[in-house]
PASEBA-1860 file (N, C-alpha, C; in nm, 3 decimals):
! residues 80
1> MREREFWE> 0.803/-0.040/0.764/0.671/0.017/0.782/0.585/-0.083/0.859 ~ 0.518/-0.031/0.958/0.426/-0.113/1.035/0.286/-0.103/0.974 ~ 0.203/-0.200/1.008/0.068/-0.200/0.952/-0.010/-0.075/0.993 ~ 0.013/-0.028/1.114/-0.053/0.096/1.160/-0.017/0.213/1.068 ~ 0.111/0.224/1.033/0.154/0.331/0.944/0.093/0.315/0.804 ~ 0.082/0.190/0.760/0.020/0.162/0.632/-0.122/0.219/0.628 ~ -0.202/0.189/0.732/-0.341/0.235/0.733/-0.350/0.386/0.746 ~ -0.256/0.447/0.817/-0.252/0.594/0.825/-0.232/0.654/0.685
9> LVDEVFGH> -0.142/0.594/0.608/-0.118/0.642/0.472/-0.238/0.618/0.382 ~ -0.303/0.504/0.396/-0.424/0.477/0.318/-0.525/0.589/0.342 ~ -0.548/0.621/0.468/-0.645/0.726/0.502/-0.601/0.862/0.450 ~ -0.474/0.894/0.462/-0.425/1.025/0.420/-0.424/1.041/0.268 ~ -0.379/0.941/0.198/-0.363/0.952/0.052/-0.495/0.930/-0.022 ~ -0.575/0.835/0.023/-0.698/0.801/-0.049/-0.825/0.848/0.021 ~ -0.815/0.888/0.147/-0.934/0.919/0.224/-0.983/0.794/0.294 ~ -1.041/0.809/0.411/-1.076/0.693/0.492/-1.174/0.600/0.420
17> GYGRSLSR> -1.286/0.651/0.375/-1.389/0.566/0.315/-1.342/0.501/0.186 ~ -1.289/0.581/0.095/-1.243/0.527/-0.033/-1.125/0.433/-0.012 ~ -1.034/0.469/0.076/-0.917/0.385/0.103/-0.954/0.249/0.157 ~ -1.051/0.245/0.247/-1.094/0.116/0.304/-1.165/0.032/0.199 ~ -1.245/0.097/0.116/-1.312/0.025/0.008/-1.210/-0.030/-0.092 ~ -1.114/0.052/-0.127/-1.008/0.010/-0.219/-0.933/-0.110/-0.162 ~ -0.908/-0.108/-0.033/-0.833/-0.215/0.033/-0.906/-0.349/0.032 ~ -1.037/-0.343/0.027/-1.117/-0.466/0.024/-1.146/-0.513/-0.118
25> DQRLLKLD> -1.152/-0.419/-0.213/-1.203/-0.451/-0.346/-1.099/-0.453/-0.458 ~ -0.997/-0.370/-0.449/-0.898/-0.359/-0.558/-0.805/-0.480/-0.559 ~ -0.800/-0.550/-0.670/-0.710/-0.665/-0.685/-0.573/-0.614/-0.729 ~ -0.469/-0.656/-0.660/-0.332/-0.612/-0.689/-0.266/-0.713/-0.782 ~ -0.250/-0.674/-0.905/-0.199/-0.766/-1.007/-0.060/-0.819/-0.974 ~ 0.026/-0.736/-0.919/0.162/-0.779/-0.886/0.169/-0.868/-0.763 ~ 0.058/-0.879/-0.692/0.053/-0.966/-0.573/-0.049/-1.078/-0.596 ~ -0.039/-1.140/-0.711/-0.121/-1.256/-0.746/-0.271/-1.229/-0.736
33> GMTVVEAL> -0.312/-1.104/-0.759/-0.454/-1.072/-0.760/-0.518/-1.061/-0.623 ~ -0.436/-1.061/-0.518/-0.492/-1.045/-0.383/-0.534/-0.900/-0.361 ~ -0.628/-0.880/-0.271/-0.660/-0.746/-0.226/-0.557/-0.704/-0.121 ~ -0.561/-0.579/-0.081/-0.474/-0.531/0.027/-0.499/-0.613/0.154 ~ -0.624/-0.630/0.190/-0.659/-0.703/0.312/-0.608/-0.847/0.304 ~ -0.626/-0.911/0.190/-0.579/-1.049/0.174/-0.426/-1.057/0.179 ~ -0.359/-0.961/0.117/-0.212/-0.961/0.117/-0.157/-0.941/0.258 ~ -0.219/-0.853/0.334/-0.176/-0.834/0.474/-0.197/-0.962/0.554
41> AAGEQPRV> -0.311/-1.024/0.536/-0.342/-1.150/0.609/-0.246/-1.262/0.568 ~ -0.198/-1.257/0.444/-0.105/-1.360/0.396/0.038/-1.335/0.441 ~ 0.061/-1.222/0.510/0.194/-1.194/0.563/0.284/-1.111/0.473 ~ 0.229/-1.056/0.365/0.309/-0.969/0.278/0.344/-0.842/0.355 ~ 0.461/-0.788/0.332/0.505/-0.670/0.404/0.423/-0.548/0.363 ~ 0.377/-0.469/0.461/0.297/-0.351/0.430/0.366/-0.256/0.331 ~ 0.498/-0.244/0.342/0.574/-0.156/0.252/0.559/-0.202/0.107 ~ 0.566/-0.330/0.085/0.552/-0.385/-0.050/0.409/-0.361/-0.100
49> IWNVLCDQ> 0.311/-0.391/-0.017/0.171/-0.372/-0.055/0.146/-0.225/-0.090 ~ 0.199/-0.136/-0.008/0.178/0.007/-0.031/0.235/0.049/-0.167 ~ 0.354/0.006/-0.198/0.413/0.042/-0.327/0.336/-0.016/-0.444 ~ 0.292/-0.139/-0.432/0.214/-0.202/-0.539/0.081/-0.128/-0.557 ~ 0.013/-0.098/-0.448/-0.114/-0.025/-0.455/-0.094/0.112/-0.519 ~ 0.006/0.185/-0.474/0.030/0.319/-0.528/0.069/0.314/-0.676 ~ 0.150/0.217/-0.714/0.185/0.202/-0.855/0.060/0.174/-0.938 ~ -0.021/0.083/-0.892/-0.140/0.044/-0.967/-0.241/0.159/-0.975
57> MDVPDDRR> -0.248/0.242/-0.872/-0.343/0.354/-0.870/-0.280/0.483/-0.923 ~ -0.158/0.474/-0.976/-0.088/0.591/-1.033/-0.072/0.707/-0.935 ~ -0.042/0.674/-0.810/-0.015/0.777/-0.710/0.128/0.826/-0.733 ~ 0.147/0.955/-0.759/0.282/1.006/-0.784/0.369/1.000/-0.658 ~ 0.499/0.990/-0.678/0.593/0.978/-0.566/0.579/1.092/-0.465 ~ 0.551/1.212/-0.511/0.544/1.325/-0.418/0.419/1.321/-0.329 ~ 0.320/1.239/-0.362/0.201/1.223/-0.278/0.200/1.091/-0.203 ~ 0.283/1.000/-0.244/0.280/0.862/-0.195/0.305/0.850/-0.046
65> WGRDHQAP> 0.385/0.935/0.012/0.424/0.918/0.152/0.359/1.018/0.246 ~ 0.261/1.093/0.197/0.188/1.183/0.284/0.274/1.297/0.334 ~ 0.224/1.367/0.432/0.294/1.486/0.483/0.405/1.451/0.582 ~ 0.380/1.359/0.671/0.472/1.336/0.783/0.541/1.201/0.779 ~ 0.542/1.137/0.663/0.601/1.004/0.654/0.724/1.009/0.565 ~ 0.822/0.929/0.600/0.939/0.913/0.516/0.936/0.773/0.457 ~ 0.978/0.763/0.334/0.976/0.635/0.266/1.076/0.540/0.328 ~ 1.029/0.429/0.385/1.121/0.328/0.436/1.184/0.251/0.320
73> PLPAGFGR> 1.298/0.190/0.340/1.360/0.117/0.231/1.278/-0.005/0.191 ~ 1.286/-0.038/0.065/1.218/-0.159/0.016/1.289/-0.282/0.068 ~ 1.216/-0.392/0.088/1.279/-0.514/0.132/1.375/-0.569/0.025 ~ 1.474/-0.641/0.068/1.569/-0.701/-0.026/1.496/-0.790/-0.126 ~ 1.531/-0.777/-0.251/1.473/-0.861/-0.354/1.343/-0.809/-0.412 ~ 1.290/-0.697/-0.363/1.165/-0.646/-0.417/1.187/-0.596/-0.559 ~ 1.093/-0.629/-0.645/1.096/-0.580/-0.782/1.176/-0.666/-0.877 ~ 1.225/-0.779/-0.832/1.304/-0.867/-0.921/1.212/-0.949/-1.006
END
């Protein structure tokens, strides 16, 4: 997943305004308390950030990938 695709999903699943606010303000517990913006800047993979955000916000799997997106594979070692 590219960062562009990440932001498209943020807008589609959460809405543009709420999604951008969430990305700046929501602390991701599984990513050492970083926000989405901080995690991206730190080089964390967008796919990992997306899954952590969706898990934390209780986004169901059937809504997680939007209408036109397919779930890319998780990086090796994720979730260990």
